[in-house]
C-alpha positions in Angstrom: 0.0 0.0 0.0 2.8 2.4 0.8 4.3 2.0 -2.7 1.0 2.8 -4.4 0.6 6.0 -2.2 4.2 7.0 -3.0 3.5 6.6 -6.8 0.3 8.6 -6.3 2.2 11.4 -4.5 5.0 11.4 -7.1 2.5 11.7 -9.9 0.8 14.7 -8.2 4.3 16.3 -7.6 5.3 15.7 -11.3 2.1 17.3 -12.6 2.7 20.4 -10.4 6.4 20.5 -11.5 5.4 20.4 -15.2 3.1 23.4 -14.6 5.6 25.4 -12.6 8.4 24.7 -15.1 6.1 26.1 -17.7 5.5 29.3 -15.7 1.7 28.7 -15.8 -0.9 29.3 -13.1 -3.4 26.6 -12.4 -6.0 28.8 -14.2 -3.8 29.2 -17.3 -3.1 25.5 -17.4 -6.8 24.7 -17.0 -7.7 27.0 -19.9 -5.1 25.3 -22.2 -6.4 21.9 -21.2 -10.1 22.7 -21.5 -10.8 22.0 -17.9 -11.4 23.8 -14.6 -8.8 25.3 -12.2 -10.4 23.2 -9.4 -9.6 20.0 -11.4 -6.0 21.1 -11.9 -5.8 21.8 -8.1 -7.3 18.4 -7.2 -4.8 16.6 -9.4 -1.8 18.5 -8.1 -3.0 17.9 -4.5 -3.2 14.1 -5.2 -7.0 14.2 -4.8 -7.5 12.0 -7.8 -5.5 9.9 -10.2 -5.3 11.4 -13.7 -6.6 9.5 -16.7 -4.2 8.8 -19.6 -6.1 11.4 -21.6 -5.6 14.0 -18.8 -1.9 13.2 -18.6 -1.6 13.6 -22.3 -3.4 17.0 -22.3 -1.3 18.1 -19.3 1.9 17.2 -21.0 0.9 18.9 -24.2 -0.3 22.1 -22.5 3.0 22.4 -20.5 5.3 21.3 -23.4 6.7 18.4 -21.3 8.2 15.7 -23.4 8.9 12.9 -20.9 6.6 11.9 -18.0 9.2 9.4 -16.8 11.9 12.0 -16.4 9.5 14.4 -14.8 8.5 11.8 -12.2 12.1 11.1 -11.4 12.7 14.9 -10.9 9.6 15.1 -8.7 10.7 12.1 -6.7 14.1 13.7 -6.1 12.3 16.8 -4.8 13.0 19.2 -7.8 11.0 22.4 -7.5 11.8 24.0 -10.9 
C-alpha cells in the first residue's frame, strides 16, 4: 500500500512540477487543457488519479516531453 501511495504522491508532484516549469498558473493550465482550475488543483494535490487522456493533455499544455523524467525529478524533490 505504501508503494502505491508513493507513486500517487510522485505523480501529483510531477504534474505540479510540469506546470511550474512552464510558468503557468493553475487557471492558465486549465484553460489550455479545456478543464477547470479546481480539477487542476485536485490533481496537483493528489486528490484523484489522472486518466491517460488527462496526462496527455497536461503534457501537451505544458510542453513536457517525458513523463518518466518528470516523475524522477519530482521524486528527487525538484521544484523547478
